[in-house]
ZADO-1210 file (C-alpha; in nm, 4 decimals, padded with zeros to 6 digits):
<atoms>
<atom x="01.2693" y="17.0754" z="11.2610" code="MET" pos="1"/>
<atom x="01.3921" y="16.9189" z="10.9376" code="LYS" pos="2"/>
<atom x="01.7520" y="16.9254" z="11.0619" code="ARG" pos="3"/>
<atom x="01.6644" y="16.7483" z="11.3892" code="SER" pos="4"/>
<atom x="01.4697" y="16.4825" z="11.1949" code="LEU" pos="5"/>
<atom x="01.7716" y="16.4176" z="10.9708" code="ILE" pos="6"/>
<atom x="02.0042" y="16.4017" z="11.2714" code="LEU" pos="7"/>
<atom x="01.7629" y="16.1611" z="11.4420" code="GLY" pos="8"/>
<atom x="01.7576" y="15.9301" z="11.1387" code="VAL" pos="9"/>
<atom x="02.1380" y="15.9379" z="11.1187" code="ILE" pos="10"/>
<atom x="02.1674" y="15.8596" z="11.4908" code="ALA" pos="11"/>
<atom x="01.9248" y="15.5656" z="11.4685" code="ILE" pos="12"/>
<atom x="02.1023" y="15.4316" z="11.1582" code="THR" pos="13"/>
<atom x="02.4386" y="15.4556" z="11.3340" code="ALA" pos="14"/>
<atom x="02.3036" y="15.2721" z="11.6393" code="LEU" pos="15"/>
<atom x="02.1478" y="14.9946" z="11.4351" code="LEU" pos="16"/>
<atom x="02.4549" y="14.9439" z="11.2179" code="SER" pos="17"/>
<atom x="02.6712" y="14.9230" z="11.5299" code="GLY" pos="18"/>
<atom x="02.4714" y="14.6360" z="11.6773" code="CYS" pos="19"/>
<atom x="02.6631" y="14.3143" z="11.6548" code="ALA" pos="20"/>
<atom x="02.4851" y="14.0165" z="11.5076" code="ALA" pos="21"/>
<atom x="02.4694" y="13.7172" z="11.7401" code="PRO" pos="22"/>
<atom x="02.7242" y="13.4516" z="11.6692" code="GLY" pos="23"/>
<atom x="02.8821" y="13.1274" z="11.7849" code="VAL" pos="24"/>
<atom x="03.2310" y="13.1666" z="11.9302" code="THR" pos="25"/>
<atom x="03.4879" y="12.8871" z="11.9253" code="SER" pos="26"/>
<atom x="03.8467" y="12.8591" z="12.0417" code="ASN" pos="27"/>
<atom x="04.0579" y="12.6982" z="11.7707" code="VAL" pos="28"/>
<atom x="04.4045" y="12.5532" z="11.8355" code="THR" pos="29"/>
<atom x="04.6254" y="12.4513" z="11.5415" code="VAL" pos="30"/>
<atom x="04.9494" y="12.2547" z="11.5092" code="PHE" pos="31"/>
<atom x="05.0915" y="12.1727" z="11.1671" code="HIS" pos="32"/>
<atom x="05.3960" y="12.1271" z="10.9472" code="THR" pos="33"/>
<atom x="05.2213" y="12.2207" z="10.6219" code="LEU" pos="34"/>
<atom x="05.4299" y="12.4271" z="10.3804" code="THR" pos="35"/>
<atom x="05.1699" y="12.5031" z="10.1155" code="GLY" pos="36"/>
<atom x="05.3713" y="12.3051" z="09.8602" code="ALA" pos="37"/>
<atom x="05.1828" y="11.9786" z="09.9162" code="GLU" pos="38"/>
<atom x="05.0730" y="11.8478" z="09.5776" code="THR" pos="39"/>
<atom x="04.8936" y="11.5222" z="09.6558" code="ASN" pos="40"/>
<atom x="04.5966" y="11.6143" z="09.8725" code="LYS" pos="41"/>
<atom x="04.4046" y="11.2905" z="09.8347" code="THR" pos="42"/>
<atom x="04.2704" y="11.1550" z="10.1611" code="TYR" pos="43"/>
<atom x="04.0621" y="10.8905" z="10.3273" code="MET" pos="44"/>
<atom x="03.8822" y="10.9318" z="10.6597" code="VAL" pos="45"/>
<atom x="03.9899" y="10.6692" z="10.9090" code="GLU" pos="46"/>
<atom x="03.7245" y="10.5484" z="11.1517" code="ALA" pos="47"/>
<atom x="03.7841" y="10.3807" z="11.4858" code="THR" pos="48"/>
<atom x="03.5975" y="10.0526" z="11.5469" code="PRO" pos="49"/>
<atom x="03.3372" y="10.2453" z="11.7494" code="GLU" pos="50"/>
<atom x="03.2899" y="10.4966" z="11.4666" code="GLN" pos="51"/>
<atom x="03.2826" y="10.2543" z="11.1726" code="SER" pos="52"/>
<atom x="02.9084" y="10.1812" z="11.1817" code="ASN" pos="53"/>
<atom x="02.7905" y="10.4992" z="11.3560" code="ASN" pos="54"/>
<atom x="02.5342" y="10.7219" z="11.1837" code="LEU" pos="55"/>
<atom x="02.6335" y="11.0267" z="11.3888" code="GLU" pos="56"/>
<atom x="02.9972" y="10.9858" z="11.2823" code="PHE" pos="57"/>
<atom x="02.8918" y="10.9432" z="10.9175" code="SER" pos="58"/>
<atom x="02.6986" y="11.2695" z="10.9343" code="SER" pos="59"/>
<atom x="02.9979" y="11.4553" z="11.0777" code="TYR" pos="60"/>
<atom x="03.2306" y="11.3041" z="10.8156" code="VAL" pos="61"/>
<atom x="03.0035" y="11.4463" z="10.5447" code="THR" pos="62"/>
<atom x="03.0473" y="11.7911" z="10.6992" code="GLN" pos="63"/>
<atom x="03.4229" y="11.7356" z="10.7349" code="LEU" pos="64"/>
<atom x="03.4507" y="11.6306" z="10.3685" code="ASN" pos="65"/>
<atom x="03.2858" y="11.9567" z="10.2619" code="GLN" pos="66"/>
<atom x="03.5344" y="12.1596" z="10.4653" code="GLU" pos="67"/>
<atom x="03.8332" y="11.9674" z="10.3261" code="LEU" pos="68"/>
<atom x="03.7108" y="11.9846" z="09.9675" code="GLN" pos="69"/>
<atom x="03.6719" y="12.3643" z="09.9978" code="HIS" pos="70"/>
<atom x="04.0442" y="12.3710" z="10.0810" code="ARG" pos="71"/>
<atom x="04.1575" y="12.1687" z="09.7803" code="GLY" pos="72"/>
<atom x="04.1580" y="11.8168" z="09.9269" code="PHE" pos="73"/>
<atom x="04.0078" y="11.5226" z="09.7369" code="THR" pos="74"/>
<atom x="03.8497" y="11.2220" z="09.9042" code="MET" pos="75"/>
<atom x="03.9391" y="10.8876" z="09.7440" code="VAL" pos="76"/>
<atom x="03.8465" y="10.5282" z="09.8214" code="ASN" pos="77"/>
<atom x="04.1840" y="10.3795" z="09.7257" code="LYS" pos="78"/>
<atom x="04.5520" y="10.4736" z="09.7677" code="ASP" pos="79"/>
<atom x="04.5203" y="10.8076" z="09.9493" code="PRO" pos="80"/>
<atom x="04.8258" y="11.0175" z="10.0299" code="ALA" pos="81"/>
<atom x="04.6723" y="11.1344" z="10.3572" code="LEU" pos="82"/>
<atom x="04.4791" y="10.9804" z="10.6430" code="LYS" pos="83"/>
<atom x="04.2229" y="11.1987" z="10.8267" code="VAL" pos="84"/>
<atom x="04.0724" y="11.1238" z="11.1658" code="SER" pos="85"/>
<atom x="03.7873" y="11.2960" z="11.3474" code="LEU" pos="86"/>
<atom x="03.7279" y="11.2807" z="11.7212" code="ASN" pos="87"/>
<atom x="03.4602" y="11.4682" z="11.9102" code="TYR" pos="88"/>
<atom x="03.2814" y="11.4834" z="12.2396" code="GLY" pos="89"/>
<atom x="03.0899" y="11.6836" z="12.4974" code="THR" pos="90"/>
<atom x="03.1736" y="11.7479" z="12.8604" code="THR" pos="91"/>
<atom x="02.9270" y="11.8942" z="13.1094" code="ALA" pos="92"/>
<atom x="03.0754" y="12.1475" z="13.3454" code="THR" pos="93"/>
<atom x="02.9525" y="12.3982" z="13.5997" code="VAL" pos="94"/>
<atom x="03.0040" y="12.7685" z="13.5381" code="ALA" pos="95"/>
<atom x="02.9457" y="13.0312" z="13.8023" code="SER" pos="96"/>
<atom x="02.9390" y="13.4068" z="13.7696" code="SER" pos="97"/>
<atom x="02.8871" y="13.7022" z="13.9998" code="LEU" pos="98"/>
<atom x="02.6180" y="13.9464" z="13.8970" code="GLN" pos="99"/>
<atom x="02.5388" y="14.2810" z="14.0583" code="PRO" pos="100"/>
<atom x="02.1950" y="14.2958" z="14.2159" code="THR" pos="101"/>
<atom x="02.0424" y="14.6318" z="14.3060" code="PRO" pos="102"/>
<atom x="01.9172" y="14.6630" z="14.6631" code="PHE" pos="103"/>
<atom x="01.6279" y="14.8942" z="14.7337" code="TYR" pos="104"/>
<atom x="01.4692" y="14.9955" z="15.0595" code="GLY" pos="105"/>
<atom x="01.2325" y="14.7741" z="15.2556" code="PRO" pos="106"/>
<atom x="00.9343" y="14.8844" z="15.0459" code="TYR" pos="107"/>
<atom x="01.0714" y="14.8023" z="14.7037" code="GLY" pos="108"/>
<atom x="01.1750" y="14.9958" z="14.3974" code="PHE" pos="109"/>
<atom x="00.9093" y="15.2697" z="14.4006" code="ARG" pos="110"/>
<atom x="00.8782" y="15.3280" z="14.7739" code="HIS" pos="111"/>
<atom x="01.2252" y="15.3401" z="14.9182" code="GLY" pos="112"/>
<atom x="01.5666" y="15.4821" z="14.8579" code="PRO" pos="113"/>
<atom x="01.8273" y="15.2984" z="14.6578" code="TYR" pos="114"/>
<atom x="02.0874" y="15.1504" z="14.8933" code="TYR" pos="115"/>
<atom x="02.3417" y="15.0280" z="14.6379" code="GLY" pos="116"/>
<atom x="02.3951" y="14.6855" z="14.4986" code="SER" pos="117"/>
<atom x="02.4838" y="14.3461" z="14.6287" code="GLY" pos="118"/>
<atom x="02.6071" y="14.0424" z="14.4439" code="TRP" pos="119"/>
<atom x="02.4303" y="13.7262" z="14.3364" code="THR" pos="120"/>
<atom x="02.6124" y="13.4117" z="14.2325" code="THR" pos="121"/>
<atom x="02.4644" y="13.2409" z="13.9301" code="SER" pos="122"/>
<atom x="02.5518" y="12.8714" z="13.8820" code="VAL" pos="123"/>
<atom x="02.4690" y="12.7004" z="13.5529" code="ASP" pos="124"/>
<atom x="02.5551" y="12.3782" z="13.3758" code="THR" pos="125"/>
<atom x="02.7250" y="12.4432" z="13.0442" code="VAL" pos="126"/>
<atom x="02.8494" y="12.1991" z="12.7857" code="PHE" pos="127"/>
<atom x="03.1944" y="12.2052" z="12.6292" code="LEU" pos="128"/>
<atom x="03.1654" y="12.0689" z="12.2751" code="HIS" pos="129"/>
<atom x="03.4899" y="11.9722" z="12.1068" code="GLU" pos="130"/>
<atom x="03.6022" y="11.8427" z="11.7674" code="ALA" pos="131"/>
<atom x="03.9546" y="11.7433" z="11.6701" code="GLN" pos="132"/>
<atom x="04.0718" y="11.6716" z="11.3170" code="VAL" pos="133"/>
<atom x="04.4129" y="11.5151" z="11.2515" code="SER" pos="134"/>
<atom x="04.5807" y="11.4642" z="10.9160" code="ILE" pos="135"/>
<atom x="04.8818" y="11.2392" z="10.8664" code="SER" pos="136"/>
<atom x="05.0729" y="11.1067" z="10.5693" code="ARG" pos="137"/>
<atom x="05.0016" y="10.7459" z="10.4769" code="VAL" pos="138"/>
<atom x="05.3564" y="10.6823" z="10.3505" code="ALA" pos="139"/>
<atom x="05.5367" y="10.7405" z="10.6806" code="ASP" pos="140"/>
<atom x="05.2525" y="10.7928" z="10.9311" code="GLY" pos="141"/>
<atom x="05.3836" y="11.1396" z="11.0181" code="LYS" pos="142"/>
<atom x="05.1236" y="11.3821" z="11.1557" code="ALA" pos="143"/>
<atom x="05.1137" y="11.7003" z="10.9489" code="ILE" pos="144"/>
<atom x="04.8058" y="11.8814" z="11.0792" code="TYR" pos="145"/>
<atom x="04.5956" y="11.8805" z="11.3961" code="THR" pos="146"/>
<atom x="04.3206" y="12.1275" z="11.4778" code="VAL" pos="147"/>
<atom x="04.0966" y="12.1357" z="11.7847" code="ARG" pos="148"/>
<atom x="03.7858" y="12.3503" z="11.8019" code="SER" pos="149"/>
<atom x="03.5936" y="12.4032" z="12.1275" code="ARG" pos="150"/>
<atom x="03.2828" y="12.5955" z="12.2207" code="LEU" pos="151"/>
<atom x="03.0597" y="12.6351" z="12.5235" code="LEU" pos="152"/>
<atom x="02.6856" y="12.5902" z="12.4879" code="SER" pos="153"/>
<atom x="02.3822" y="12.5789" z="12.7117" code="ALA" pos="154"/>
<atom x="02.2520" y="12.2950" z="12.4922" code="ASN" pos="155"/>
<atom x="02.3913" y="11.9433" z="12.5513" code="PRO" pos="156"/>
<atom x="02.3365" y="11.8318" z="12.1892" code="GLU" pos="157"/>
<atom x="02.6716" y="11.8110" z="12.0092" code="LEU" pos="158"/>
<atom x="02.4969" y="11.7671" z="11.6739" code="SER" pos="159"/>
<atom x="02.3730" y="12.1279" z="11.6911" code="LEU" pos="160"/>
<atom x="02.7291" y="12.2564" z="11.7368" code="SER" pos="161"/>
<atom x="02.9290" y="12.0304" z="11.5039" code="MET" pos="162"/>
<atom x="02.8778" y="12.2444" z="11.1933" code="GLU" pos="163"/>
<atom x="03.0169" y="12.5463" z="11.3827" code="TYR" pos="164"/>
<atom x="03.3042" y="12.3435" z="11.5275" code="LEU" pos="165"/>
<atom x="03.4186" y="12.2186" z="11.1871" code="LEU" pos="166"/>
<atom x="03.3582" y="12.5502" z="11.0119" code="ASP" pos="167"/>
<atom x="03.5586" y="12.7406" z="11.2726" code="SER" pos="168"/>
<atom x="03.8334" y="12.4744" z="11.2697" code="ALA" pos="169"/>
<atom x="03.8973" y="12.5379" z="10.9004" code="PHE" pos="170"/>
<atom x="03.8100" y="12.9082" z="10.8888" code="GLN" pos="171"/>
<atom x="04.1731" y="13.0216" z="10.8645" code="ASN" pos="172"/>
<atom x="04.3250" y="12.7003" z="10.7272" code="PHE" pos="173"/>
<atom x="04.6018" y="12.6084" z="10.7814" code="PRO" pos="174"/>
<atom x="04.6488" y="12.8786" z="11.0438" code="GLY" pos="175"/>
<atom x="04.9582" y="12.9766" z="11.2350" code="LYS" pos="176"/>
<atom x="05.1303" y="12.6765" z="11.3941" code="ASN" pos="177"/>
<atom x="05.1016" y="12.6479" z="11.7724" code="GLY" pos="178"/>
<atom x="04.8373" y="12.9156" z="11.8199" code="THR" pos="179"/>
<atom x="04.4899" y="12.9395" z="11.9634" code="THR" pos="180"/>
<atom x="04.2504" y="13.1925" z="11.8182" code="GLU" pos="181"/>
<atom x="03.8917" y="13.2880" z="11.8815" code="THR" pos="182"/>
<atom x="03.6591" y="13.2503" z="11.5827" code="VAL" pos="183"/>
<atom x="03.3047" y="13.3902" z="11.5814" code="THR" pos="184"/>
<atom x="03.0650" y="13.2678" z="11.3124" code="LEU" pos="185"/>
<atom x="02.7177" y="13.4023" z="11.2407" code="PRO" pos="186"/>
<atom x="02.4292" y="13.1845" z="11.3529" code="ILE" pos="187"/>
<atom x="02.2877" y="12.9868" z="11.0606" code="HIS" pos="188"/>
<atom x="01.9209" y="13.0327" z="10.9888" code="GLN" pos="189"/>
</atoms>
């Protein structure tokens, strides 16, 4: 009796510890020429005319500044070595999937034999949220870093996804040049 109780507790603990926490998954693509020897990491965020007086853009720049500062960059108001740009957007798209559907006899689940399964097509609108950050040198205008982060969401609000997009974009900074990786972040409470 005692042994089966201990085995039961161990089994339940193993099952619970194996459960994956929900997360937000992004695809992150990186291109860069960074060597790691860059000494002047001062930057200024460049805004397009449409972004210059936009509160949404200002909010995202605050998040971007936090990510850059965690990686040793310093924002300045005058004479930066680097120019940073941020572009973002959302595209609605249709996603369809096939799902197995059990088929029971003419009297339902409890009254008829199981005849196998059929297929049901599920069609949903999903939203592709995207953020792209580019860094270039001010002196010669040469691009040195570009990262694009994308995620699919059932929610059309980009503002709910931007923190995850920027966090995943810089998760493995600077990353391997010319690669796309999948980054899963825990859902923030």
